[in-house]
Phi, psi and omega in degrees: 000123180287151181246157169281128191221134181210143176238130182225139176247141185207161176267130179272089193289342179281356179250022182301137185267170186297330181274010177089348181283151183235135180296141178268134181237155175245141178236125177250131181235127177228120179053040176086350179256135187235158171224157181228152172206151182281145183270359182056044181212132179256142184234141174284119187302337183287345179263356189264133178248108185294330182294318182264355183056041179215165176273150179243148180122181183238010182288162179297326179296316181295317179300317182296317179296314182294325177295318177298316179299313182297314182294321179294315181298316180298318181293321179293320175296326179293316177300318181299313182296319180296319178293322179296315184287322185278314187245340189053030180217107187231135171228159179301320182295319179295317180302311181301314183295321177293316182296321182273002178080017183260355184301322182296339182277347182285138174264139178263164185294313183290331175298318178293320179297318178298317179297313179299313182295326177293318179293319179293329179300329177284349183256004181298128180086353180253301179235350176224163180262161182298321183295325177297316180297316180295330176298320177290324179294321179294319178297319179299317180295315179298321178294318180297319178295317181298312183300318182293319183283321183274327186244356178057034177227168181273338182195166177227148174302139181297328182290348179263005175281113182236186183299323179294320178302314182296316179298318177299318180296318179297319178298318180297317179296315181295317184290325186261339185233357178045053185280148171291160186305312186291327176292316176301318178299322179298320178298315182291327178291324176296317176298317181297324178298317180293320176297322177299321174298319181296322178294316180300323179274006179061032176279331174224152184258332184248132182273115181292344177270003190298329181248019182242122179274129178234093188230143174286152172263141175296132180238158178280108185279119184290167178198165174264140175284172179297319179299320180291323178293318178298319180296317178297318181294324183269357183284140179258117180262145182269358178237135185297324182292328176288321178297317181295318178297321177297318181295318180296318180297315179296323177302317180290327177300327184255006176232336180081006182290141173279166180302313183295324179286326177296322181298329184264005183292130179219175178306327180297335181279342180266109187229150172279124184263191185302332184269007179081005181250165181281135175231157168260122183232139180181193176235139182292134178300319187290319188237353184064016177278138182289139173233147180222117186231117173299137184275111177285167185297320183298310176295334176295316180298318181295319177298319181296322183300326184253007183302125175062020182247356184248149179289162175059029178058028177289144180273334182219154184280072183268121179261189177296149188300319180293325176291317181299313181294326177296317177293322177297324176298318177293320181299317181297321180292312183296317186277356177078023177268112187281045178226155176277102182274126173231171182303321186281346178296332180292321178293322177294320181293323177300310183295319187271301189279317186280331187242293189299316181286352177256012172094003178290129181301145184297330177296321179292318179298316180301319180293318180294323180284347180070035179283146178284337183215142176295340177296330176295317180295326182298339178297329182273351193280064173280148174248109182284157180300322181295325179291317178301318182297313181291324179295316183287329174295319177295319179295321178302321177297322182287338182266001185303314181299320179292320180296322178296319179294320181287330188300329184290345182264359183245000000 
């Protein structure tokens, strides 16, 4: 796509010097946006013709100025043509930077993503989880496709990422992938994080997200009921990989561990605590918050089932997240559970079905889950009809004496 392009030379008269000379400036305009830079040359205003953007006369000084103007203009036009042919993406800022030799100093958006993803890749299992890292890789891929399709270039300078770029990227994601709000938000948050890095490194001065809200929406977090957990535990699978995925899922249902924390589970995490019983102790990969979970009998049995039978001293047969979730989807269908089972559903089920609805205080559940705030735990704090029924039945028993006393008055 061709651009409207113009080069103009002018005297910056508000900078006139004591000797009467005025600095010569160049102005480049592309699609209505302009940049200026000084030519490091002073001109006597009596020789300057604003209409032709040249000096007039035959003096050596005039010849020198006009030669500089002609050479500069030719060089700028050459840069413009090369950028059009190579990238088909031209801005006045880019032309100026290439001409002045500053283009090589510019960082591009995908270059920053690559740097970030490489550094984060070294932290997997230490301070971040694998799924977090893959989320950034996926965002980088979507951005690369978007930039190529919308701008017909392979990359863009990070300083040229503006509010319109972000809006276009959002439109591209919605149009091509029909994403739910929170999934779309995750992509935008990942992009915002990279822009934040650019701001910290002073690669850009203005934050394009400054007037843009990027917030998750609260969603109804699913869980399995006690009957569904019992059904899953008693179901006989004819394939070993399905049985193993079921066992891993149930282990998380009775411990509350997330997939990323489960991946890092080792013998060191299984410790005898102050009460003489086995606990699972560690720090969450996602937040680095400490968690302490008493080991119930069911997860003990599952650990014993796989003891010393797995490679690399693994305690459980934990596979890649996409494979694991794929198996859980099959498990739900085969066992007749009409819900979309995912790895994180086990953590939800621990919070809701295994603990809160059985009377475990929310403060205790929050501590075991390793939440940074009890507000996070409150999202899981559903009160099921069965819990209301059993609680009121227990209350009714406590009120029997009072009811007998009151009955004589009615």
